[in-house]
MIDRENKE-143285 format. One record per residue (C-alpha): residue in three letters; x, y, z. Coordinates in steps of 0.5 Angstrom, whole numbers, padded with zeros to 4 digits, always signed. Layout:
N
ALAXYZ/...
//
This chain:
93
UNK-0055-0012-0061/UNK-0059-0018-0063/UNK-0057-0025-0064/UNK-0060-0029-0069/UNK-0061-0035-0065/UNK-0062-0039-0071/UNK-0056-0037-0074/UNK-0052-0038-0068/UNK-0055-0045-0066/UNK-0053-0047-0073/UNK-0046-0045-0073/UNK-0045-0049-0066/UNK-0048-0055-0069/UNK-0044-0055-0075/UNK-0038-0056-0071/UNK-0036-0063-0069/UNK-0036-0064-0061/UNK-0029-0065-0061/UNK-0027-0058-0064/UNK-0032-0055-0060/UNK-0028-0057-0054/UNK-0022-0055-0057/UNK-0025-0048-0058/UNK-0027-0048-0050/UNK-0021-0050-0048/UNK-0017-0045-0052/UNK-0022-0039-0050/UNK-0021-0041-0042/UNK-0014-0041-0043/UNK-0014-0034-0046/UNK-0018-0032-0041/UNK-0014-0035-0035/UNK-0008-0031-0038/UNK-0011-0025-0038/UNK-0013-0025-0031/UNK-0006-0027-0029/UNK-0003-0021-0033/UNK-0008-0017-0030/UNK-0007-0019-0023/UNK+0001-0019-0024/UNK+0000-0012-0026/UNK-0005-0010-0020/UNK+0000-0013-0015/UNK+0006-0009-0019/UNK+0003-0003-0020/UNK-0001-0002-0013/UNK+0004-0005-0008/UNK+0011-0004-0006/UNK+0014-0009-0002/UNK+0020-0004+0000/UNK+0015+0001+0003/UNK+0012-0001+0010/UNK+0008+0005+0013/UNK+0008+0001+0020/UNK+0016+0001+0021/UNK+0016+0009+0018/UNK+0010+0010+0023/UNK+0014+0007+0029/UNK+0021+0010+0027/UNK+0017+0017+0027/UNK+0014+0016+0034/UNK+0020+0014+0037/UNK+0024+0020+0034/UNK+0018+0025+0036/UNK+0019+0022+0043/UNK+0026+0023+0044/UNK+0026+0030+0041/UNK+0020+0031+0046/UNK+0025+0029+0052/UNK+0031+0033+0049/UNK+0027+0039+0049/UNK+0024+0038+0056/UNK+0031+0037+0059/UNK+0033+0043+0055/UNK+0028+0047+0058/UNK+0029+0045+0065/UNK+0036+0047+0064/UNK+0034+0054+0062/UNK+0029+0054+0068/UNK+0035+0052+0073/UNK+0040+0057+0070/UNK+0035+0062+0070/UNK+0033+0061+0078/UNK+0041+0060+0079/UNK+0042+0067+0076/UNK+0036+0070+0080/UNK+0039+0067+0086/UNK+0046+0070+0085/UNK+0043+0077+0083/UNK+0039+0077+0089/UNK+0045+0075+0094/UNK+0049+0081+0091/UNK+0044+0086+0091/
//
């Protein structure tokens, strides 16, 4: 697309300077409104303030550590009971 400089310049030169300033201000306001709407849309679309992955990660880590401790206690109880029963069986035999 080619712009004819002669026609473009005559159009802008034919508009009084005061009207040009009004057009520029309206255009800038329109562009600012569009930018503001886009930034609001991006924030609401891509960020969720209720979801904090750091807290979920910390909760999962503490849950995993607690579960590991419970499993270790359960295994040591089983080992202890197995040793006790083998000792009882050895004494009875």
